[in-house]
C-alpha positions in Angstrom: 122.0 -139.1 15.7 122.0 -137.9 19.3 120.1 -134.6 19.4 119.6 -131.9 22.0 116.5 -129.7 21.4 116.5 -126.1 22.5 113.4 -124.0 22.1 110.5 -122.3 23.9 107.3 -121.2 22.0 104.6 -123.0 20.1 106.5 -122.3 16.8 109.1 -124.9 17.9 106.7 -127.7 18.9 105.9 -129.2 15.5 109.6 -129.7 14.8 110.1 -131.3 18.2 107.2 -133.7 17.6 108.4 -134.6 14.1 111.9 -135.3 15.3 110.6 -137.5 18.1 108.9 -139.7 15.5 112.1 -140.3 13.5 113.7 -143.8 14.1 117.2 -142.5 13.3 117.1 -139.6 15.8 117.4 -139.8 19.6 116.6 -136.7 21.6 118.8 -136.8 24.7 117.2 -133.8 26.3 115.3 -130.5 25.9 116.4 -127.0 27.0 113.8 -124.4 27.4 113.2 -121.1 29.2 112.2 -121.2 32.9 108.6 -121.2 33.8 107.3 -117.6 33.7 104.2 -115.7 34.8 102.0 -115.2 31.7 98.6 -113.6 30.8 96.4 -111.2 32.6 96.5 -113.2 35.8 100.3 -113.6 35.7 99.9 -117.3 36.5 103.2 -119.2 36.2 102.9 -121.5 33.2 105.1 -123.9 31.3 106.5 -123.1 27.9 104.8 -125.0 25.0 108.1 -126.8 24.3 108.3 -127.9 28.0 104.7 -129.2 27.8 105.4 -131.2 24.7 108.7 -132.5 26.1 107.2 -133.7 29.4 104.3 -135.4 27.5 106.9 -137.3 25.5 108.9 -138.3 28.6 111.9 -136.3 27.7 114.4 -134.8 30.2 113.8 -131.0 30.5 116.4 -128.5 31.6 115.6 -124.8 32.2 118.7 -122.8 33.0 118.2 -119.1 33.9 121.2 -118.3 31.8 122.5 -120.5 29.0 125.9 -118.9 29.4 126.3 -120.1 33.0 129.0 -122.6 33.7 126.4 -125.1 34.8 124.8 -125.0 31.4 128.2 -125.6 29.7 128.8 -128.6 32.0 125.3 -130.0 31.1 126.0 -129.7 27.3 129.3 -131.4 27.6 127.8 -134.2 29.7 125.0 -134.8 27.2 127.5 -134.6 24.3 125.0 -134.3 21.5 125.9 -134.8 17.8 123.8 -131.7 17.1 121.7 -129.1 18.9 118.5 -127.9 17.2 117.6 -124.4 18.4 114.3 -122.7 17.5 113.2 -119.4 19.1 114.9 -120.3 22.4 115.0 -116.7 23.6 118.7 -116.4 24.7 121.9 -115.6 22.9 124.3 -118.6 22.7 127.8 -117.6 23.8 130.6 -118.4 21.3 132.4 -120.8 23.6 129.4 -123.2 23.5 129.1 -123.3 19.7 131.8 -126.0 19.1 130.3 -128.5 21.6 128.1 -130.4 19.1 130.2 -131.8 16.2 127.5 -130.9 13.7 126.8 -127.5 15.2 123.8 -125.6 16.5 121.2 -125.8 13.8 118.5 -123.1 13.8 115.2 -122.8 12.0 114.6 -119.2 11.2 111.2 -117.9 9.9 112.5 -115.8 7.0 114.5 -116.1 3.8 117.8 -115.0 5.3 119.5 -112.5 5.1 116.1 -110.7 5.1 114.3 -110.2 8.4 117.0 -111.1 10.9 115.9 -110.7 14.4 113.1 -111.6 16.9 109.9 -111.0 14.9 110.5 -111.9 11.2 106.9 -113.1 10.6 105.3 -110.0 12.0 107.5 -107.6 10.1 107.1 -109.5 6.8 103.3 -109.1 7.1 103.5 -105.4 8.3 105.7 -104.6 5.3 103.2 -106.1 2.9 105.4 -108.9 1.7 103.6 -111.5 -0.5 106.1 -114.2 0.2 108.5 -115.1 3.0 110.1 -118.4 3.9 112.1 -120.6 6.2 115.9 -121.0 6.6 117.9 -123.6 8.4 121.3 -122.4 9.3 124.3 -123.2 11.5 124.4 -120.4 14.1 127.5 -118.4 14.9 128.2 -115.6 17.4 126.2 -113.0 15.5 122.4 -112.3 15.3 121.1 -114.7 12.6 124.3 -114.2 10.6 125.4 -117.9 10.4 125.8 -119.9 7.2 122.6 -121.1 5.6 121.8 -124.8 4.9 118.3 -125.1 3.3 115.5 -122.7 2.5 111.8 -123.0 1.6 109.7 -120.2 0.2 106.2 -119.6 1.7 103.4 -117.4 0.2 101.6 -114.9 2.4 97.9 -114.6 1.9 96.6 -111.1 1.3 94.4 -111.3 4.4 96.6 -113.6 6.5 97.5 -112.5 10.0 100.8 -113.1 11.7 99.4 -115.8 14.0 97.8 -117.6 11.1 101.1 -117.5 9.1 103.1 -118.6 12.2 101.1 -121.8 12.5 101.6 -122.6 8.8 105.3 -121.9 8.9 105.8 -123.9 12.1 104.3 -126.9 10.3 106.3 -126.4 7.2 109.5 -125.9 9.1 109.4 -129.3 10.8 110.2 -131.4 7.7 112.7 -128.9 6.5 114.7 -129.3 9.8 114.5 -133.1 9.5 115.8 -132.9 5.9 118.6 -130.6 7.0 119.7 -133.0 9.8 119.8 -136.0 7.5 121.7 -134.0 4.9 124.3 -132.9 7.5 124.7 -136.5 8.8 125.2 -137.7 5.3 127.5 -134.9 4.3 125.2 -133.9 1.3 124.5 -130.3 2.4 127.0 -127.6 1.7 126.5 -124.5 3.8 126.3 -121.1 2.1 127.4 -117.8 3.6 124.8 -115.0 3.8 125.2 -111.8 1.8 125.3 -109.4 4.7 124.8 -106.4 2.4 121.3 -107.6 1.7 120.3 -108.0 5.3 117.2 -106.4 6.8 116.0 -106.6 10.4 112.9 -107.6 12.3 113.2 -106.2 15.8 111.3 -107.3 18.9 107.8 -105.8 18.9 107.1 -102.8 21.2 103.8 -101.5 22.4 104.3 -98.2 20.5 104.5 -100.2 17.2 100.8 -100.7 17.3 99.8 -97.0 17.4 98.0 -96.2 14.1 99.3 -93.3 12.1 96.2 -92.4 10.0 98.4 -90.4 7.6 99.5 -93.8 6.2 97.6 -95.2 3.3 94.8 -97.6 4.2 96.7 -100.7 3.0 99.7 -99.9 5.2 97.4 -99.6 8.2 95.6 -102.8 7.3 99.0 -104.6 7.0 99.9 -103.4 10.4 96.6 -104.7 11.8 97.5 -108.1 10.4 101.1 -108.1 11.4 100.7 -106.8 15.0 98.0 -109.3 15.9 97.5 -110.3 18.6 100.0 -107.9 20.3 100.5 -105.0 20.4 97.5 -104.9 18.0 96.5 -101.7 16.2 95.2 -98.9 18.4 94.4 -95.2 18.3 93.3 -92.4 20.6 89.6 -91.7 20.8 88.1 -89.2 23.3 91.1 -89.6 25.6 91.1 -93.4 25.6 93.0 -96.1 23.7 90.8 -97.8 21.1 91.9 -101.0 19.4 90.7 -101.2 15.8 90.2 -104.0 13.3 89.2 -103.4 9.7 89.8 -103.8 6.0 90.8 -101.7 3.0 87.9 -100.2 1.0 90.1 -98.3 -1.4 93.8 -97.9 -1.7 93.8 -95.5 -4.7 91.7 -92.7 -3.5 87.9 -92.9 -3.1 84.7 -90.9 -3.6 82.8 -93.1 -1.1 83.2 -90.5 1.7 81.2 -87.2 1.7 82.6 -84.2 -0.1 85.1 -82.4 2.0 85.9 -85.4 4.3 89.5 -85.4 3.2 89.8 -81.7 4.3 89.0 -82.8 7.8 92.2 -84.9 7.8 93.2 -88.5 8.1 91.4 -90.3 10.9 88.1 -88.7 10.2 85.1 -91.1 10.8 82.1 -91.5 8.5 79.1 -93.6 9.5 76.9 -94.9 6.7 74.2 -97.6 6.8 75.5 -99.1 10.1 79.1 -99.1 8.8 82.1 -97.1 9.9 84.7 -95.8 7.5 87.9 -93.9 8.3 89.7 -91.5 5.9 93.4 -92.4 5.7 96.5 -91.0 4.0 96.6 -90.5 0.2 92.8 -90.2 0.1 92.4 -93.9 0.9 89.6 -95.5 3.0 89.5 -98.2 5.7 86.3 -99.9 6.7 86.3 -100.6 10.5 84.9 -104.0 11.4 85.3 -103.9 15.2 86.6 -101.7 18.0 87.5 -102.1 21.7 87.9 -99.2 24.0 90.1 -99.8 27.0 88.2 -101.5 29.8 85.3 -102.5 27.6 84.5 -105.5 25.5 85.1 -105.7 21.7 82.1 -104.6 19.7 81.2 -104.3 16.0 81.5 -101.0 14.3 77.7 -100.7 14.2 77.5 -101.3 18.0 80.2 -98.8 18.5 78.2 -96.1 16.6 74.8 -96.9 18.1 75.9 -97.4 21.7 77.4 -93.9 22.1 75.5 -92.1 19.3 78.7 -91.4 17.4 78.6 -89.1 14.5 80.5 -88.5 11.3 83.3 -86.0 11.4 84.6 -87.3 14.7 88.2 -88.4 14.5 90.4 -91.3 15.5 93.8 -90.1 16.8 92.4 -87.1 18.7 93.2 -87.0 22.4 
């Protein structure tokens, strides 16, 4: 099988490496996003897929726009049997879809039709799912609406963060893609249409998604901390500054661990006890804060946060 690989982030790299090791697959080229400024210093850097491709001696192509006529000419020249596409970052125009005879085969990080969109792993964690999965599908002109090929379910740990789950799912997705390609070549896989009525969406993350609403129950807040790591994180206002918060649930069914009347002060109320910091959340639930980071300062433990500025109980997160 002559294969063109199309992808950008680290999530796609395990599949690229596994396919490179297959004797019955030849990768004729790699398409990835152009080099971009990244990080605080905005230093121009290569995508993880480009780094892996160059290390393997593959030909790398980085069109600014995949819909450009030059990109179409490249695809027709390479004439791949199949194009594997994983988190590439651009929409593929309909006119390019028929070029590979086996289609454009995508690895999507959810059990479609649930969590279509740019951030399926993050939103599955945020929504408190206990399982998710991987789907290979033949892409069409819609947003993750193509016919499905194979699926694998993946359990989500109760304390697992989105980055941790992403690494596991990337590793599990690689053999699923290899199995899919061999099944397509052998004609043993029958595609299955999605039930669009059951679709849900996982939009691209925004900075505002990370703002904590302390009226939510503690478990919901904790899930958002896990799901929005490392960006946008979970943050709140405190004395006119943004304050990033990391923590864990103490009680999700009401609690008597805070002093009498703490709930009357409202969600977001702080309580310091024995060098620990607790926050009253919605539905009379409690979150234990493990670490905080005020804008412009280093991350510190809850105890350091309390002692360094002589914080006191009854102060509130969320107040500006």
